[in-house]
PDB file with SEQRES, HELIX, SHEET and CRYST1 records, atoms N, CA, C and O in Angstrom:
SEQRES   1 A   68  UNK UNK UNK UNK UNK UNK UNK UNK UNK UNK UNK UNK UNK          
SEQRES   2 A   68  UNK UNK UNK UNK UNK UNK UNK UNK UNK UNK UNK UNK UNK          
SEQRES   3 A   68  UNK UNK UNK UNK UNK UNK UNK UNK UNK UNK UNK UNK UNK          
SEQRES   4 A   68  UNK UNK UNK UNK UNK UNK UNK UNK UNK UNK UNK UNK UNK          
SEQRES   5 A   68  UNK UNK UNK UNK UNK UNK UNK UNK UNK UNK UNK UNK UNK          
SEQRES   6 A   68  UNK UNK UNK                                                  
HELIX    1 AA1 UNK A    8  UNK A    9  1                                   2    
HELIX    2 AA2 UNK A   10  UNK A   15  3                                   6    
HELIX    3 AA3 UNK A   22  UNK A   29  1                                   8    
HELIX    4 AA4 UNK A   48  UNK A   57  1                                  10    
SHEET    1 AA1 3 UNK A   5  UNK A   6  0                                        
SHEET    2 AA1 3 UNK A  44  UNK A  47 -1                                        
SHEET    3 AA1 3 UNK A  37  UNK A  38 -1                                        
CRYST1    1.000    1.000    1.000  90.00  90.00  90.00 P 1           1          
ATOM      1  N   UNK A   1       1.200  10.042  -3.019  1.00  0.00           N  
ATOM      2  CA  UNK A   1       2.143  10.201  -4.122  1.00  0.00           C  
ATOM      3  C   UNK A   1       1.407  10.591  -5.413  1.00  0.00           C  
ATOM      4  O   UNK A   1       2.056  10.734  -6.449  1.00  0.00           O  
ATOM      5  N   UNK A   2       0.098  10.765  -5.390  1.00  0.00           N  
ATOM      6  CA  UNK A   2      -0.703  11.016  -6.595  1.00  0.00           C  
ATOM      7  C   UNK A   2      -0.245  12.192  -7.433  1.00  0.00           C  
ATOM      8  O   UNK A   2      -0.060  12.045  -8.641  1.00  0.00           O  
ATOM      9  N   UNK A   3      -0.055  13.364  -6.823  1.00  0.00           N  
ATOM     10  CA  UNK A   3       0.288  14.554  -7.589  1.00  0.00           C  
ATOM     11  C   UNK A   3       1.791  14.775  -7.684  1.00  0.00           C  
ATOM     12  O   UNK A   3       2.239  15.787  -8.224  1.00  0.00           O  
ATOM     13  N   UNK A   4       2.550  13.858  -7.176  1.00  0.00           N  
ATOM     14  CA  UNK A   4       3.997  14.022  -7.151  1.00  0.00           C  
ATOM     15  C   UNK A   4       4.573  13.984  -8.561  1.00  0.00           C  
ATOM     16  O   UNK A   4       4.139  13.187  -9.393  1.00  0.00           O  
ATOM     17  N   UNK A   5       5.552  14.849  -8.826  1.00  0.00           N  
ATOM     18  CA  UNK A   5       6.278  14.839 -10.086  1.00  0.00           C  
ATOM     19  C   UNK A   5       7.564  14.046  -9.886  1.00  0.00           C  
ATOM     20  O   UNK A   5       8.264  14.207  -8.887  1.00  0.00           O  
ATOM     21  N   UNK A   6       7.856  13.196 -10.848  1.00  0.00           N  
ATOM     22  CA  UNK A   6       8.997  12.286 -10.752  1.00  0.00           C  
ATOM     23  C   UNK A   6       9.953  12.590 -11.898  1.00  0.00           C  
ATOM     24  O   UNK A   6       9.522  12.754 -13.039  1.00  0.00           O  
ATOM     25  N   UNK A   7      11.241  12.664 -11.602  1.00  0.00           N  
ATOM     26  CA  UNK A   7      12.215  12.893 -12.662  1.00  0.00           C  
ATOM     27  C   UNK A   7      12.503  11.582 -13.403  1.00  0.00           C  
ATOM     28  O   UNK A   7      12.176  10.499 -12.920  1.00  0.00           O  
ATOM     29  N   UNK A   8      13.111  11.699 -14.564  1.00  0.00           N  
ATOM     30  CA  UNK A   8      13.361  10.535 -15.427  1.00  0.00           C  
ATOM     31  C   UNK A   8      14.229   9.481 -14.754  1.00  0.00           C  
ATOM     32  O   UNK A   8      13.952   8.286 -14.857  1.00  0.00           O  
ATOM     33  N   UNK A   9      15.273   9.918 -14.070  1.00  0.00           N  
ATOM     34  CA  UNK A   9      16.190   8.972 -13.429  1.00  0.00           C  
ATOM     35  C   UNK A   9      15.472   8.159 -12.354  1.00  0.00           C  
ATOM     36  O   UNK A   9      15.637   6.941 -12.281  1.00  0.00           O  
ATOM     37  N   UNK A  10      14.685   8.820 -11.532  1.00  0.00           N  
ATOM     38  CA  UNK A  10      13.947   8.123 -10.473  1.00  0.00           C  
ATOM     39  C   UNK A  10      12.935   7.153 -11.061  1.00  0.00           C  
ATOM     40  O   UNK A  10      12.822   6.011 -10.616  1.00  0.00           O  
ATOM     41  N   UNK A  11      12.201   7.617 -12.065  1.00  0.00           N  
ATOM     42  CA  UNK A  11      11.211   6.747 -12.690  1.00  0.00           C  
ATOM     43  C   UNK A  11      11.874   5.526 -13.315  1.00  0.00           C  
ATOM     44  O   UNK A  11      11.418   4.398 -13.128  1.00  0.00           O  
ATOM     45  N   UNK A  12      12.936   5.753 -14.047  1.00  0.00           N  
ATOM     46  CA  UNK A  12      13.603   4.651 -14.751  1.00  0.00           C  
ATOM     47  C   UNK A  12      14.223   3.648 -13.783  1.00  0.00           C  
ATOM     48  O   UNK A  12      13.959   2.450 -13.880  1.00  0.00           O  
ATOM     49  N   UNK A  13      15.030   4.119 -12.867  1.00  0.00           N  
ATOM     50  CA  UNK A  13      15.814   3.207 -12.030  1.00  0.00           C  
ATOM     51  C   UNK A  13      15.065   2.677 -10.813  1.00  0.00           C  
ATOM     52  O   UNK A  13      15.146   1.487 -10.511  1.00  0.00           O  
ATOM     53  N   UNK A  14      14.344   3.537 -10.116  1.00  0.00           N  
ATOM     54  CA  UNK A  14      13.734   3.128  -8.854  1.00  0.00           C  
ATOM     55  C   UNK A  14      12.332   2.551  -9.013  1.00  0.00           C  
ATOM     56  O   UNK A  14      11.930   1.675  -8.247  1.00  0.00           O  
ATOM     57  N   UNK A  15      11.587   3.037 -10.003  1.00  0.00           N  
ATOM     58  CA  UNK A  15      10.205   2.593 -10.134  1.00  0.00           C  
ATOM     59  C   UNK A  15      10.048   1.527 -11.209  1.00  0.00           C  
ATOM     60  O   UNK A  15       9.455   0.477 -10.963  1.00  0.00           O  
ATOM     61  N   UNK A  16      10.580   1.793 -12.404  1.00  0.00           N  
ATOM     62  CA  UNK A  16      10.425   0.830 -13.501  1.00  0.00           C  
ATOM     63  C   UNK A  16      11.555  -0.198 -13.553  1.00  0.00           C  
ATOM     64  O   UNK A  16      11.477  -1.170 -14.304  1.00  0.00           O  
ATOM     65  N   UNK A  17      12.603   0.014 -12.760  1.00  0.00           N  
ATOM     66  CA  UNK A  17      13.752  -0.907 -12.680  1.00  0.00           C  
ATOM     67  C   UNK A  17      14.423  -1.088 -14.038  1.00  0.00           C  
ATOM     68  O   UNK A  17      14.801  -2.198 -14.412  1.00  0.00           O  
ATOM     69  N   UNK A  18      14.566   0.012 -14.769  1.00  0.00           N  
ATOM     70  CA  UNK A  18      15.264   0.000 -16.044  1.00  0.00           C  
ATOM     71  C   UNK A  18      16.740   0.264 -15.797  1.00  0.00           C  
ATOM     72  O   UNK A  18      17.115   0.730 -14.721  1.00  0.00           O  
ATOM     73  N   UNK A  19      17.572  -0.025 -16.769  1.00  0.00           N  
ATOM     74  CA  UNK A  19      19.003   0.185 -16.613  1.00  0.00           C  
ATOM     75  C   UNK A  19      19.382   1.644 -16.442  1.00  0.00           C  
ATOM     76  O   UNK A  19      20.280   1.973 -15.668  1.00  0.00           O  
ATOM     77  N   UNK A  20      18.690   2.524 -17.173  1.00  0.00           N  
ATOM     78  CA  UNK A  20      18.996   3.947 -17.076  1.00  0.00           C  
ATOM     79  C   UNK A  20      17.834   4.774 -17.601  1.00  0.00           C  
ATOM     80  O   UNK A  20      16.872   4.247 -18.160  1.00  0.00           O  
ATOM     81  N   UNK A  21      17.946   6.078 -17.407  1.00  0.00           N  
ATOM     82  CA  UNK A  21      16.923   6.988 -17.900  1.00  0.00           C  
ATOM     83  C   UNK A  21      16.956   7.078 -19.421  1.00  0.00           C  
ATOM     84  O   UNK A  21      16.008   7.582 -20.022  1.00  0.00           O  
ATOM     85  N   UNK A  22      18.010   6.609 -20.049  1.00  0.00           N  
ATOM     86  CA  UNK A  22      18.092   6.618 -21.519  1.00  0.00           C  
ATOM     87  C   UNK A  22      17.007   5.748 -22.142  1.00  0.00           C  
ATOM     88  O   UNK A  22      16.583   6.001 -23.270  1.00  0.00           O  
ATOM     89  N   UNK A  23      16.562   4.745 -21.432  1.00  0.00           N  
ATOM     90  CA  UNK A  23      15.460   3.916 -21.939  1.00  0.00           C  
ATOM     91  C   UNK A  23      14.209   4.761 -22.103  1.00  0.00           C  
ATOM     92  O   UNK A  23      13.510   4.649 -23.111  1.00  0.00           O  
ATOM     93  N   UNK A  24      13.923   5.605 -21.125  1.00  0.00           N  
ATOM     94  CA  UNK A  24      12.763   6.499 -21.223  1.00  0.00           C  
ATOM     95  C   UNK A  24      12.938   7.477 -22.376  1.00  0.00           C  
ATOM     96  O   UNK A  24      11.977   7.785 -23.081  1.00  0.00           O  
ATOM     97  N   UNK A  25      14.144   7.961 -22.570  1.00  0.00           N  
ATOM     98  CA  UNK A  25      14.427   8.880 -23.671  1.00  0.00           C  
ATOM     99  C   UNK A  25      14.137   8.201 -25.012  1.00  0.00           C  
ATOM    100  O   UNK A  25      13.527   8.799 -25.899  1.00  0.00           O  
ATOM    101  N   UNK A  26      14.576   6.962 -25.149  1.00  0.00           N  
ATOM    102  CA  UNK A  26      14.319   6.206 -26.384  1.00  0.00           C  
ATOM    103  C   UNK A  26      12.823   5.982 -26.571  1.00  0.00           C  
ATOM    104  O   UNK A  26      12.316   6.101 -27.686  1.00  0.00           O  
ATOM    105  N   UNK A  27      12.117   5.660 -25.499  1.00  0.00           N  
ATOM    106  CA  UNK A  27      10.666   5.460 -25.590  1.00  0.00           C  
ATOM    107  C   UNK A  27       9.982   6.737 -26.049  1.00  0.00           C  
ATOM    108  O   UNK A  27       9.077   6.687 -26.882  1.00  0.00           O  
ATOM    109  N   UNK A  28      10.405   7.891 -25.512  1.00  0.00           N  
ATOM    110  CA  UNK A  28       9.793   9.165 -25.910  1.00  0.00           C  
ATOM    111  C   UNK A  28       9.989   9.421 -27.393  1.00  0.00           C  
ATOM    112  O   UNK A  28       9.066   9.875 -28.069  1.00  0.00           O  
ATOM    113  N   UNK A  29      11.174   9.138 -27.909  1.00  0.00           N  
ATOM    114  CA  UNK A  29      11.432   9.326 -29.344  1.00  0.00           C  
ATOM    115  C   UNK A  29      10.519   8.450 -30.195  1.00  0.00           C  
ATOM    116  O   UNK A  29      10.147   8.832 -31.305  1.00  0.00           O  
ATOM    117  N   UNK A  30      10.158   7.279 -29.680  1.00  0.00           N  
ATOM    118  CA  UNK A  30       9.300   6.339 -30.410  1.00  0.00           C  
ATOM    119  C   UNK A  30       7.814   6.559 -30.139  1.00  0.00           C  
ATOM    120  O   UNK A  30       6.970   5.854 -30.692  1.00  0.00           O  
ATOM    121  N   UNK A  31       7.495   7.529 -29.296  1.00  0.00           N  
ATOM    122  CA  UNK A  31       6.096   7.793 -28.971  1.00  0.00           C  
ATOM    123  C   UNK A  31       5.512   6.786 -28.002  1.00  0.00           C  
ATOM    124  O   UNK A  31       4.296   6.600 -27.948  1.00  0.00           O  
ATOM    125  N   UNK A  32       6.385   6.127 -27.228  1.00  0.00           N  
ATOM    126  CA  UNK A  32       5.976   5.119 -26.264  1.00  0.00           C  
ATOM    127  C   UNK A  32       6.312   5.662 -24.878  1.00  0.00           C  
ATOM    128  O   UNK A  32       7.007   6.670 -24.749  1.00  0.00           O  
ATOM    129  N   UNK A  33       5.825   5.002 -23.865  1.00  0.00           N  
ATOM    130  CA  UNK A  33       6.148   5.403 -22.503  1.00  0.00           C  
ATOM    131  C   UNK A  33       5.051   6.243 -21.891  1.00  0.00           C  
ATOM    132  O   UNK A  33       4.116   6.663 -22.572  1.00  0.00           O  
ATOM    133  N   UNK A  34       5.176   6.482 -20.606  1.00  0.00           N  
ATOM    134  CA  UNK A  34       4.147   7.267 -19.907  1.00  0.00           C  
ATOM    135  C   UNK A  34       4.158   8.717 -20.362  1.00  0.00           C  
ATOM    136  O   UNK A  34       5.189   9.225 -20.803  1.00  0.00           O  
ATOM    137  N   UNK A  35       3.005   9.389 -20.256  1.00  0.00           N  
ATOM    138  CA  UNK A  35       2.953  10.820 -20.585  1.00  0.00           C  
ATOM    139  C   UNK A  35       3.899  11.598 -19.677  1.00  0.00           C  
ATOM    140  O   UNK A  35       4.123  11.223 -18.526  1.00  0.00           O  
ATOM    141  N   UNK A  36       4.447  12.678 -20.205  1.00  0.00           N  
ATOM    142  CA  UNK A  36       5.381  13.476 -19.423  1.00  0.00           C  
ATOM    143  C   UNK A  36       5.029  14.948 -19.522  1.00  0.00           C  
ATOM    144  O   UNK A  36       4.256  15.370 -20.382  1.00  0.00           O  
ATOM    145  N   UNK A  37       5.615  15.714 -18.621  1.00  0.00           N  
ATOM    146  CA  UNK A  37       5.438  17.158 -18.591  1.00  0.00           C  
ATOM    147  C   UNK A  37       6.793  17.779 -18.900  1.00  0.00           C  
ATOM    148  O   UNK A  37       7.791  17.452 -18.257  1.00  0.00           O  
ATOM    149  N   UNK A  38       6.829  18.664 -19.873  1.00  0.00           N  
ATOM    150  CA  UNK A  38       8.075  19.361 -20.194  1.00  0.00           C  
ATOM    151  C   UNK A  38       8.097  20.653 -19.368  1.00  0.00           C  
ATOM    152  O   UNK A  38       7.401  21.616 -19.689  1.00  0.00           O  
ATOM    153  N   UNK A  39       8.900  20.660 -18.309  1.00  0.00           N  
ATOM    154  CA  UNK A  39       8.992  21.800 -17.409  1.00  0.00           C  
ATOM    155  C   UNK A  39       9.795  22.920 -18.079  1.00  0.00           C  
ATOM    156  O   UNK A  39       9.381  24.079 -18.079  1.00  0.00           O  
ATOM    157  N   UNK A  40      10.927  22.564 -18.637  1.00  0.00           N  
ATOM    158  CA  UNK A  40      11.751  23.470 -19.447  1.00  0.00           C  
ATOM    159  C   UNK A  40      12.190  22.685 -20.677  1.00  0.00           C  
ATOM    160  O   UNK A  40      11.834  21.517 -20.838  1.00  0.00           O  
ATOM    161  N   UNK A  41      12.944  23.315 -21.520  1.00  0.00           N  
ATOM    162  CA  UNK A  41      13.401  22.632 -22.738  1.00  0.00           C  
ATOM    163  C   UNK A  41      14.150  21.336 -22.428  1.00  0.00           C  
ATOM    164  O   UNK A  41      14.062  20.368 -23.183  1.00  0.00           O  
ATOM    165  N   UNK A  42      14.879  21.322 -21.324  1.00  0.00           N  
ATOM    166  CA  UNK A  42      15.694  20.150 -20.987  1.00  0.00           C  
ATOM    167  C   UNK A  42      15.225  19.395 -19.748  1.00  0.00           C  
ATOM    168  O   UNK A  42      15.851  18.412 -19.352  1.00  0.00           O  
ATOM    169  N   UNK A  43      14.148  19.838 -19.140  1.00  0.00           N  
ATOM    170  CA  UNK A  43      13.681  19.213 -17.898  1.00  0.00           C  
ATOM    171  C   UNK A  43      12.304  18.606 -18.102  1.00  0.00           C  
ATOM    172  O   UNK A  43      11.347  19.294 -18.457  1.00  0.00           O  
ATOM    173  N   UNK A  44      12.224  17.298 -17.869  1.00  0.00           N  
ATOM    174  CA  UNK A  44      10.965  16.565 -17.973  1.00  0.00           C  
ATOM    175  C   UNK A  44      10.588  16.014 -16.608  1.00  0.00           C  
ATOM    176  O   UNK A  44      11.450  15.710 -15.783  1.00  0.00           O  
ATOM    177  N   UNK A  45       9.295  15.892 -16.388  1.00  0.00           N  
ATOM    178  CA  UNK A  45       8.796  15.246 -15.178  1.00  0.00           C  
ATOM    179  C   UNK A  45       7.606  14.386 -15.558  1.00  0.00           C  
ATOM    180  O   UNK A  45       6.940  14.621 -16.566  1.00  0.00           O  
ATOM    181  N   UNK A  46       7.358  13.397 -14.738  1.00  0.00           N  
ATOM    182  CA  UNK A  46       6.229  12.493 -14.924  1.00  0.00           C  
ATOM    183  C   UNK A  46       5.331  12.599 -13.706  1.00  0.00           C  
ATOM    184  O   UNK A  46       5.814  12.593 -12.574  1.00  0.00           O  
ATOM    185  N   UNK A  47       4.030  12.696 -13.928  1.00  0.00           N  
ATOM    186  CA  UNK A  47       3.083  12.690 -12.804  1.00  0.00           C  
ATOM    187  C   UNK A  47       2.858  11.235 -12.389  1.00  0.00           C  
ATOM    188  O   UNK A  47       2.662  10.363 -13.235  1.00  0.00           O  
ATOM    189  N   UNK A  48       2.887  10.988 -11.096  1.00  0.00           N  
ATOM    190  CA  UNK A  48       2.737   9.635 -10.582  1.00  0.00           C  
ATOM    191  C   UNK A  48       1.439   8.993 -11.076  1.00  0.00           C  
ATOM    192  O   UNK A  48       1.447   7.830 -11.479  1.00  0.00           O  
ATOM    193  N   UNK A  49       0.331   9.725 -11.052  1.00  0.00           N  
ATOM    194  CA  UNK A  49      -0.937   9.126 -11.472  1.00  0.00           C  
ATOM    195  C   UNK A  49      -0.912   8.778 -12.959  1.00  0.00           C  
ATOM    196  O   UNK A  49      -1.560   7.810 -13.356  1.00  0.00           O  
ATOM    197  N   UNK A  50      -0.197   9.522 -13.792  1.00  0.00           N  
ATOM    198  CA  UNK A  50      -0.061   9.165 -15.209  1.00  0.00           C  
ATOM    199  C   UNK A  50       0.748   7.886 -15.374  1.00  0.00           C  
ATOM    200  O   UNK A  50       0.431   7.045 -16.216  1.00  0.00           O  
ATOM    201  N   UNK A  51       1.789   7.744 -14.569  1.00  0.00           N  
ATOM    202  CA  UNK A  51       2.615   6.532 -14.620  1.00  0.00           C  
ATOM    203  C   UNK A  51       1.785   5.320 -14.192  1.00  0.00           C  
ATOM    204  O   UNK A  51       1.840   4.271 -14.834  1.00  0.00           O  
ATOM    205  N   UNK A  52       1.020   5.464 -13.112  1.00  0.00           N  
ATOM    206  CA  UNK A  52       0.165   4.359 -12.650  1.00  0.00           C  
ATOM    207  C   UNK A  52      -0.831   3.944 -13.729  1.00  0.00           C  
ATOM    208  O   UNK A  52      -1.031   2.754 -13.971  1.00  0.00           O  
ATOM    209  N   UNK A  53      -1.446   4.920 -14.367  1.00  0.00           N  
ATOM    210  CA  UNK A  53      -2.429   4.643 -15.418  1.00  0.00           C  
ATOM    211  C   UNK A  53      -1.754   3.941 -16.606  1.00  0.00           C  
ATOM    212  O   UNK A  53      -2.291   2.973 -17.145  1.00  0.00           O  
ATOM    213  N   UNK A  54      -0.591   4.429 -17.003  1.00  0.00           N  
ATOM    214  CA  UNK A  54       0.154   3.851 -18.116  1.00  0.00           C  
ATOM    215  C   UNK A  54       0.516   2.387 -17.808  1.00  0.00           C  
ATOM    216  O   UNK A  54       0.397   1.517 -18.671  1.00  0.00           O  
ATOM    217  N   UNK A  55       0.951   2.131 -16.589  1.00  0.00           N  
ATOM    218  CA  UNK A  55       1.287   0.760 -16.195  1.00  0.00           C  
ATOM    219  C   UNK A  55       0.048  -0.134 -16.192  1.00  0.00           C  
ATOM    220  O   UNK A  55       0.107  -1.274 -16.653  1.00  0.00           O  
ATOM    221  N   UNK A  56      -1.057   0.366 -15.686  1.00  0.00           N  
ATOM    222  CA  UNK A  56      -2.298  -0.410 -15.625  1.00  0.00           C  
ATOM    223  C   UNK A  56      -2.772  -0.790 -17.031  1.00  0.00           C  
ATOM    224  O   UNK A  56      -3.309  -1.878 -17.237  1.00  0.00           O  
ATOM    225  N   UNK A  57      -2.572   0.105 -17.988  1.00  0.00           N  
ATOM    226  CA  UNK A  57      -2.977  -0.183 -19.367  1.00  0.00           C  
ATOM    227  C   UNK A  57      -2.141  -1.285 -19.993  1.00  0.00           C  
ATOM    228  O   UNK A  57      -2.567  -1.904 -20.968  1.00  0.00           O  
ATOM    229  N   UNK A  58      -0.961  -1.539 -19.449  1.00  0.00           N  
ATOM    230  CA  UNK A  58      -0.070  -2.554 -19.987  1.00  0.00           C  
ATOM    231  C   UNK A  58      -0.140  -3.880 -19.245  1.00  0.00           C  
ATOM    232  O   UNK A  58       0.574  -4.826 -19.576  1.00  0.00           O  
ATOM    233  N   UNK A  59      -0.979  -3.941 -18.270  1.00  0.00           N  
ATOM    234  CA  UNK A  59      -1.107  -5.169 -17.498  1.00  0.00           C  
ATOM    235  C   UNK A  59      -1.627  -6.286 -18.389  1.00  0.00           C  
ATOM    236  O   UNK A  59      -2.572  -6.099 -19.154  1.00  0.00           O  
ATOM    237  N   UNK A  60      -1.005  -7.434 -18.281  1.00  0.00           N  
ATOM    238  CA  UNK A  60      -1.382  -8.596 -19.077  1.00  0.00           C  
ATOM    239  C   UNK A  60      -1.960  -9.641 -18.147  1.00  0.00           C  
ATOM    240  O   UNK A  60      -1.357  -9.979 -17.128  1.00  0.00           O  
ATOM    241  N   UNK A  61      -3.126 -10.153 -18.497  1.00  0.00           N  
ATOM    242  CA  UNK A  61      -3.750 -11.192 -17.688  1.00  0.00           C  
ATOM    243  C   UNK A  61      -4.594 -10.612 -16.573  1.00  0.00           C  
ATOM    244  O   UNK A  61      -4.542  -9.420 -16.270  1.00  0.00           O  
ATOM    245  N   UNK A  62      -5.359 -11.480 -15.984  1.00  0.00           N  
ATOM    246  CA  UNK A  62      -6.249 -11.083 -14.905  1.00  0.00           C  
ATOM    247  C   UNK A  62      -6.215 -12.196 -13.874  1.00  0.00           C  
ATOM    248  O   UNK A  62      -6.479 -13.354 -14.195  1.00  0.00           O  
ATOM    249  N   UNK A  63      -5.892 -11.851 -12.644  1.00  0.00           N  
ATOM    250  CA  UNK A  63      -5.779 -12.867 -11.594  1.00  0.00           C  
ATOM    251  C   UNK A  63      -7.092 -13.582 -11.318  1.00  0.00           C  
ATOM    252  O   UNK A  63      -7.096 -14.687 -10.774  1.00  0.00           O  
ATOM    253  N   UNK A  64      -8.209 -12.958 -11.689  1.00  0.00           N  
ATOM    254  CA  UNK A  64      -9.508 -13.601 -11.402  1.00  0.00           C  
ATOM    255  C   UNK A  64      -9.879 -14.648 -12.452  1.00  0.00           C  
ATOM    256  O   UNK A  64     -10.806 -15.432 -12.250  1.00  0.00           O  
ATOM    257  N   UNK A  65      -9.154 -14.660 -13.572  1.00  0.00           N  
ATOM    258  CA  UNK A  65      -9.449 -15.670 -14.593  1.00  0.00           C  
ATOM    259  C   UNK A  65      -8.874 -17.012 -14.145  1.00  0.00           C  
ATOM    260  O   UNK A  65      -7.798 -17.080 -13.550  1.00  0.00           O  
ATOM    261  N   UNK A  66      -9.604 -18.057 -14.440  1.00  0.00           N  
ATOM    262  CA  UNK A  66      -9.095 -19.376 -14.128  1.00  0.00           C  
ATOM    263  C   UNK A  66      -8.282 -19.893 -15.315  1.00  0.00           C  
ATOM    264  O   UNK A  66      -8.595 -19.582 -16.465  1.00  0.00           O  
ATOM    265  N   UNK A  67      -7.235 -20.684 -15.039  1.00  0.00           N  
ATOM    266  CA  UNK A  67      -6.395 -21.186 -16.128  1.00  0.00           C  
ATOM    267  C   UNK A  67      -7.218 -22.042 -17.104  1.00  0.00           C  
ATOM    268  O   UNK A  67      -8.140 -22.756 -16.710  1.00  0.00           O  
ATOM    269  N   UNK A  68      -6.860 -21.948 -18.357  1.00  0.00           N  
ATOM    270  CA  UNK A  68      -7.584 -22.705 -19.392  1.00  0.00           C  
ATOM    271  C   UNK A  68      -7.163 -24.152 -19.423  1.00  0.00           C  
ATOM    272  O   UNK A  68      -7.673 -24.927 -20.232  1.00  0.00           O  
TER     273      UNK A  68                                                      
END                                                                             
């Protein structure tokens, strides 16, 4: 799935489990969210590896750390 391009609806609902693709639209307006590719003026796609990297950067905590 590395080079696969994902549409906004699939990314929002199936992968990120958001209510709708409008959440991604709002994130883009705020400069937040995974990097995207503008295929046409109205068509956006996300590369799977960019989404994975974006998610990894937001990971909180480390399972190897012992509780304080």
